[in-house]
C-alpha positions as CSV (number, residue, x, y, z in Angstrom):
1,M,88.0,87.4,95.4
2,S,90.3,90.4,95.1
3,Q,91.4,92.6,98.0
4,F,89.1,95.3,96.7
5,E,86.1,92.9,96.8
6,R,87.0,91.5,100.3
7,I,87.0,95.0,101.8
8,K,83.9,96.0,99.8
9,H,81.9,93.1,101.2
10,S,83.3,93.0,104.7
11,G,80.4,94.7,106.3
12,F,81.2,98.4,105.5
13,I,78.2,100.6,106.0
14,P,78.4,104.2,104.7
15,S,77.5,106.9,107.2
16,S,75.7,110.1,106.3
17,R,77.3,111.8,109.2
18,R,80.8,111.6,107.7
19,I,82.4,114.4,105.7
20,R,82.2,113.7,102.0
21,L,85.2,114.3,99.7
22,D,83.2,114.4,96.4
23,G,85.1,116.5,93.9
24,R,88.3,116.4,96.0
25,T,91.5,114.7,95.0
26,V,93.7,112.8,97.6
27,A,97.3,112.0,96.6
28,I,98.7,109.0,98.5
29,V,102.5,109.2,98.4
30,H,104.3,106.0,99.3
31,P,107.4,103.8,98.7
32,A,107.1,101.5,95.7
33,W,106.8,98.4,97.9
34,S,104.4,95.6,97.3
35,S,105.1,92.5,99.4
36,C,105.0,94.1,102.8
37,G,102.7,95.6,105.4
38,T,103.1,99.1,104.0
39,Y,101.4,98.1,100.8
40,R,98.4,96.7,102.7
41,V,98.1,100.0,104.6
42,V,98.3,102.0,101.4
43,F,95.7,99.8,99.9
44,S,93.3,100.5,102.8
45,Q,94.0,104.2,102.6
46,A,92.9,104.2,99.0
47,M,89.8,102.3,99.7
48,A,88.8,104.6,102.6
49,Y,89.2,107.8,100.7
50,R,87.3,106.4,97.8
51,A,84.5,105.4,100.2
52,L,84.4,109.1,101.1
53,G,83.9,110.0,97.5
54,A,87.4,111.3,96.7
55,R,89.3,110.9,93.5
56,V,92.4,109.0,94.7
57,V,95.8,109.0,93.0
58,S,98.8,106.9,94.0
59,I,102.4,108.2,93.7
60,A,104.9,105.4,94.2
61,V,108.5,106.4,94.8
62,M,111.2,103.9,94.3
63,D,113.9,103.6,97.0
64,A,116.9,103.2,94.7
65,P,118.2,104.9,91.6
66,T,116.3,103.5,88.6
67,A,115.2,104.0,85.1
68,D,111.8,105.7,84.5
69,A,108.8,103.4,85.0
70,P,107.9,101.0,83.6
71,R,111.5,100.3,82.6
72,G,114.3,99.4,84.9
73,E,115.1,96.3,87.0
74,R,112.5,96.8,89.8
75,W,109.5,98.7,88.2
76,P,108.0,95.8,86.3
77,R,107.7,93.6,89.3
78,Y,106.3,96.4,91.5
79,I,103.7,97.4,88.9
80,A,102.6,93.8,88.4
81,E,102.4,93.0,92.1
82,S,100.4,96.2,92.9
83,A,98.0,96.0,90.0
84,E,95.0,95.7,92.4
85,L,95.7,99.0,94.1
86,P,92.2,100.6,94.0
87,V,93.1,104.1,92.8
88,D,91.8,106.3,90.0
89,D,95.3,106.9,88.6
90,R,98.8,105.8,89.2
91,Y,102.1,107.8,89.0
92,F,105.6,106.5,89.4
93,S,108.8,108.3,90.4
94,G,112.3,107.5,91.7
95,P,115.8,108.9,91.6
96,P,117.2,108.6,88.1
97,T,119.9,106.2,87.3
98,R,122.4,109.0,86.8
99,S,122.1,109.7,90.5
100,W,124.7,107.1,91.1
101,A,127.3,109.5,89.6
102,S,126.1,112.4,91.8
103,F,128.8,113.7,94.2
104,S,126.1,115.2,96.5
105,L,124.3,111.8,96.8
106,L,127.7,110.2,97.5
107,K,128.4,112.7,100.2
108,N,125.0,113.2,101.8
109,G,123.5,109.8,101.1
110,W,125.8,107.0,100.3
111,W,128.6,108.0,102.8
112,P,126.1,108.1,105.8
113,L,124.6,104.9,104.5
114,I,127.8,102.8,104.8
115,H,127.8,103.9,108.5
116,G,124.2,102.6,108.9
117,D,122.3,105.9,108.3
118,Q,119.4,104.6,106.3
119,A,117.3,107.7,107.1
120,S,119.7,110.1,105.3
121,W,120.0,107.7,102.4
122,L,116.3,107.4,101.8
123,I,115.8,111.2,102.2
124,E,118.4,112.0,99.7
125,L,116.9,109.5,97.2
126,C,113.5,111.1,97.6
127,K,115.0,114.6,97.1
128,R,116.1,113.4,93.7
129,A,112.8,111.8,92.6
130,P,111.3,114.0,89.9
131,L,107.6,114.9,89.7
132,P,106.0,112.3,87.4
133,K,104.7,113.3,84.0
134,G,101.1,114.4,84.2
135,I,100.9,115.0,87.9
136,G,100.9,118.8,87.2
137,G,97.4,118.4,85.8
138,E,96.0,116.9,89.0
139,R,94.2,119.2,91.5
140,I,95.5,117.9,94.8
141,D,93.4,118.8,97.9
142,L,95.0,116.5,100.5
143,V,98.3,114.5,100.6
144,H,98.5,111.3,102.6
145,A,102.2,110.5,102.9
146,N,103.6,107.2,104.1
147,H,106.9,107.2,105.9
148,F,108.8,110.4,106.8
149,F,111.4,110.0,104.1
150,T,108.8,110.6,101.4
151,L,108.3,114.2,102.6
152,P,111.1,115.7,100.5
153,F,109.2,114.5,97.5
154,V,105.9,115.8,98.9
155,R,107.4,119.3,99.5
156,R,108.4,119.5,95.8
157,L,104.9,118.2,94.8
158,L,103.3,121.0,96.7
159,R,105.7,123.7,95.7
160,N,103.0,125.5,93.7
161,R,100.0,124.1,95.5
162,R,98.3,124.5,98.9
163,A,97.2,121.3,100.4
164,P,97.5,119.8,103.9
165,V,99.8,116.8,104.6
166,V,98.8,113.8,106.7
167,L,101.8,111.7,107.5
168,E,101.4,108.0,108.3
169,T,104.6,107.0,110.3
170,H,104.4,103.2,110.1
171,D,106.3,102.8,113.4
172,V,109.3,104.5,114.9
173,Q,111.6,104.0,111.8
174,A,114.8,104.7,113.8
175,A,114.2,101.5,115.7
176,Q,113.5,99.6,112.5
177,F,116.7,100.9,110.9
178,I,118.8,99.8,113.9
179,L,117.2,96.3,113.7
180,R,117.9,96.1,109.9
181,N,121.5,97.3,110.4
182,R,122.2,94.0,112.2
183,D,121.8,92.3,108.9
184,G,124.3,94.4,107.0
185,L,127.9,95.2,106.8
186,F,128.5,98.8,107.9
187,V,131.7,100.8,108.5
188,P,132.4,102.3,112.0
189,P,131.5,104.6,113.5
190,H,128.0,103.2,113.3
191,V,125.1,105.7,113.5
192,G,123.1,105.4,116.6
193,F,119.4,105.4,117.4
194,R,119.3,109.0,118.7
195,D,120.8,110.4,115.5
196,L,118.4,108.4,113.3
197,L,115.5,109.5,115.5
198,A,116.5,113.2,115.2
199,I,116.4,113.0,111.4
200,E,113.0,111.4,111.6
201,L,111.6,114.0,114.0
202,E,113.0,116.9,111.9
203,W,111.0,115.7,108.8
204,M,107.9,114.8,110.8
205,E,107.7,118.4,111.9
206,K,106.9,119.4,108.3
207,A,103.6,117.4,108.2
208,D,100.3,118.9,109.3
209,Y,99.0,115.8,111.1
210,C,100.7,112.6,112.2
211,V,98.9,109.2,112.1
212,H,100.3,106.2,113.9
213,L,99.2,102.6,113.5
214,N,100.4,101.1,116.8
215,I,100.2,102.1,120.4
216,E,104.0,102.4,121.0
217,E,104.7,104.8,118.2
218,H,101.7,106.9,119.1
219,Q,102.9,107.3,122.7
220,T,106.5,107.9,121.6
221,F,105.8,110.6,119.0
222,K,103.2,112.3,121.2
223,R,105.8,112.7,123.8
224,L,108.6,113.8,121.4
225,L,106.5,116.1,119.3
226,P,103.9,117.5,121.8
227,K,102.9,120.4,119.6
228,K,101.9,118.3,116.6
229,R,98.5,116.7,116.2
230,H,98.5,112.9,116.5
231,A,96.0,110.1,116.1
232,L,96.3,106.3,116.7
233,I,94.4,104.6,113.9
234,Y,94.8,100.8,113.5
235,P,94.8,100.1,109.8
236,A,92.0,98.4,108.0
237,V,93.6,95.2,106.9
238,P,91.9,93.3,104.0
239,P,90.6,90.1,105.7
240,A,91.9,86.8,104.7
241,R,89.5,84.1,103.5
242,P,88.0,82.4,106.6
243,S,89.7,79.2,107.5
244,R,87.8,76.0,106.6
245,G,89.7,74.1,109.3
246,G,91.8,71.9,107.0
247,G,94.9,70.0,107.9
248,M,97.5,72.7,106.9
249,I,99.6,74.3,109.6
250,L,100.6,77.6,108.1
251,T,103.0,80.4,108.7
252,V,103.3,83.4,106.4
253,A,106.4,85.6,106.2
254,S,108.0,88.1,103.9
255,G,111.8,88.3,103.4
256,H,112.4,91.0,106.0
257,Y,115.2,90.2,108.5
258,P,113.0,89.9,111.6
259,N,110.8,87.4,109.7
260,Y,113.9,85.4,108.7
261,L,114.9,85.2,112.4
262,G,111.5,83.8,113.3
263,I,111.5,81.2,110.6
264,K,115.1,80.2,111.4
265,W,114.1,79.7,115.1
266,L,111.0,77.7,114.0
267,L,113.1,75.4,111.8
268,E,116.2,75.0,114.1
269,E,114.7,75.0,117.6
270,V,111.0,74.2,117.4
271,L,110.5,71.6,114.6
272,P,113.1,69.1,116.1
273,L,110.9,69.0,119.2
274,A,107.8,68.3,117.0
275,P,109.1,65.5,114.7
276,G,106.8,64.5,111.9
277,V,104.6,67.6,112.1
278,P,104.3,69.1,108.6
279,I,104.1,72.9,108.2
280,D,103.7,75.2,105.1
281,I,105.9,78.3,104.9
282,V,104.3,80.8,102.5
283,G,105.8,84.1,101.3
284,D,109.1,85.3,99.9
285,V,110.9,84.5,103.1
286,D,112.2,81.5,101.2
287,E,114.6,83.7,99.3
288,A,115.8,85.3,102.5
289,V,116.6,81.9,104.0
290,R,118.2,80.6,100.9
291,T,120.4,83.7,100.7
292,R,121.4,83.9,104.4
293,D,121.6,80.2,105.3
294,K,121.5,77.9,102.3
295,S,122.2,74.7,104.3
296,L,119.1,75.5,106.4
297,F,117.0,76.1,103.3
298,D,118.2,72.9,101.7
299,A,117.4,70.9,104.8
300,H,113.8,72.1,104.8
301,R,113.3,72.9,101.1
302,D,110.0,70.9,101.0
303,L,108.4,73.2,103.6
304,F,108.7,76.4,101.6
305,R,105.9,77.3,99.2
306,G,107.2,80.7,98.1
307,R,105.2,83.8,97.2
308,V,101.6,83.3,96.1
309,P,99.6,85.9,94.1
310,Q,96.9,86.4,96.8
311,I,98.6,85.5,100.0
312,E,95.4,85.9,102.0
313,S,93.9,82.9,100.3
314,A,96.4,80.6,101.9
315,Y,94.6,81.0,105.2
316,E,91.5,79.3,103.8
317,R,93.2,75.9,104.0
318,A,94.7,76.5,107.4
319,G,93.7,74.5,110.4
320,C,96.3,76.4,112.5
321,V,98.4,79.5,111.9
322,L,101.9,80.0,113.4
323,L,103.3,83.4,114.4
324,P,106.9,82.7,115.4
325,T,107.9,86.4,116.1
326,L,111.1,87.0,117.9
327,E,112.1,90.5,116.8
328,G,110.5,93.6,115.4
329,Y,108.8,96.8,116.3
330,G,105.3,98.2,115.7
331,L,102.1,96.5,114.6
332,S,102.4,93.2,112.6
333,I,100.1,93.2,109.6
334,R,100.7,89.4,109.3
335,T,99.3,89.0,112.8
336,A,96.2,91.0,111.8
337,E,95.7,88.8,108.7
338,A,96.1,85.7,110.8
339,L,93.4,87.0,113.2
340,S,91.0,87.6,110.3
341,S,91.2,84.0,109.2
342,G,89.5,82.9,112.4
343,A,91.9,79.9,112.6
344,P,93.5,78.8,115.9
345,L,96.9,80.6,116.4
346,I,100.1,79.6,118.1
347,A,102.2,82.7,118.7
348,T,105.1,84.2,120.6
349,P,104.1,87.1,122.8
350,L,105.9,89.6,120.5
351,A,103.5,88.7,117.7
352,F,100.9,91.0,119.3
353,R,103.2,94.0,119.7
354,G,101.7,97.4,119.0
355,L,98.2,96.5,120.3
356,D,96.7,98.1,123.4
357,V,94.1,95.4,123.7
358,G,94.5,91.8,124.9
359,A,94.5,89.5,121.9
360,Q,96.7,87.1,123.9
361,S,93.6,86.2,126.0
362,L,91.5,85.0,123.1
363,R,90.3,81.4,123.5
364,N,91.7,80.2,120.2
365,V,95.1,81.8,120.7
366,T,98.0,79.8,122.4
367,I,100.9,81.9,123.6
368,A,104.2,80.1,123.6
369,A,107.2,82.0,124.8
370,D,109.9,79.4,124.2
371,A,110.7,76.6,121.8
372,S,109.5,73.7,124.0
373,S,106.1,75.3,124.7
374,F,105.8,76.3,121.0
375,A,106.6,72.7,119.9
376,A,104.1,71.2,122.4
377,A,101.4,73.5,121.1
378,L,102.4,72.5,117.5
379,R,102.1,68.8,118.3
380,A,98.7,69.3,119.8
381,A,97.5,71.3,116.8
382,H,98.8,68.6,114.5
383,S,96.8,65.9,116.3
384,R,93.6,68.1,116.0
385,T,94.1,68.8,112.3
386,E,95.2,65.4,111.0
387,D,91.6,64.5,110.0
388,G,91.0,67.9,108.4
389,V,87.7,68.4,110.2
390,C,86.7,71.9,111.3
391,T,86.0,72.0,115.0
392,T,85.0,75.7,115.3
393,D,83.3,78.3,113.1
394,S,86.1,80.6,112.0
395,C,83.7,83.4,111.1
396,T,82.5,83.6,114.7
397,S,85.7,82.7,116.5
398,D,87.3,85.0,119.1
399,T,90.1,86.0,116.7
400,R,87.8,86.9,113.9
401,Q,85.5,89.0,116.1
402,F,88.6,90.7,117.6
403,F,89.8,91.5,114.0
404,D,86.5,92.9,113.0
405,T,86.4,95.2,116.1
406,V,90.0,96.5,115.9
407,F,90.8,96.4,112.2
408,G,87.3,96.9,110.7
409,F,87.0,99.0,107.6
410,D,84.1,101.1,108.8
411,A,86.0,102.4,111.9
412,Y,89.0,103.1,109.7
413,V,86.9,105.3,107.3
414,D,85.4,107.1,110.2
415,A,88.9,108.0,111.5
416,L,90.2,109.3,108.2
417,A,87.0,111.2,107.6
418,E,87.4,113.0,110.9
419,I,91.0,114.0,110.1
420,S,90.0,115.1,106.5
421,A,87.3,117.3,108.0
422,M,89.9,119.0,110.3
423,M,92.5,119.4,107.5
424,L,90.1,120.7,104.8
425,T,88.0,123.0,106.8
426,A,90.8,124.6,108.8
């Protein structure tokens, strides 16, 4: 079953009380990313606006100089991996390859970047992304932009149009940039959090409404931008297939640096305390481990399964899901997916960051704050799953009910409908 079908059949009930967007066009502007939480949020946005009757177009902006889509090194993979995106039309843009020879990009983008200023780099790239062919023929009534650095492109898109802009912030990006900078080689003086945050806030001011998907970013931006309108909306995450309680002990991770740190900890500090316990590591974190620590990858090569076309389906065979989260900010989409499976979870406390409700107290969740307690929980899970017999109904488990309440599609559509009503009737 596709992501589209999983949301469509997840209990969504249309409401006659909602604003309808029939005859309206919503443009969703977002980075051209596929194997990450941002893509899943964009997917849900498209589904929600379509549920409200809107024509939805996607405008994907590449975060590196590139040839025009579908050519270039990165476009074919992105287009293939995002083929399920439920929109009426798709447009692609990115800074042209010739940007590499631009003195202004060198001065305003690349030079700050080598000091760790990823915010200025991404903004300068989006400033150079041309309007895609054919977009001029679209009547755009509302723009839902994802990440502050896409706003230079949005400004150009709306140069001869009048349409409100809803900005989805996807966490305090300044904090994310500082974390990612630990994984790179940068030249002193290194840019600091305050400077990165100032750039982020400057561009957020240009949006008409700010949407935040976790409690920390909502509180932060409400305090820092008190005159802006803000909303906390947990994203509608496509549910994973319900666990059938098999013998697989699963962990899912993309190649982002915080995920690499969690998998490294799991392999180096937890597994030696749980000898003989097999686990399956799904996702493209295998490439990150191979690149950063080849000896560690080689020692555990048989545990890595790589990226699968529909990653949510991996949860169906899981008797237990591991969330070894050590670093990171904002809401974890992987945590939401794991909750939706209904399987028992073993997690570090940070796995539930960004939630203002107590997922840690659910009956089929084990919180393990250190390697020894995580390994003890892992050994216990292995003893329960060896025979492959399901001991609980995953569809009615605490974690699945929690997922339906917090990340349900119906509530998400209601929230976007309310914001659309404010934006389009102002």
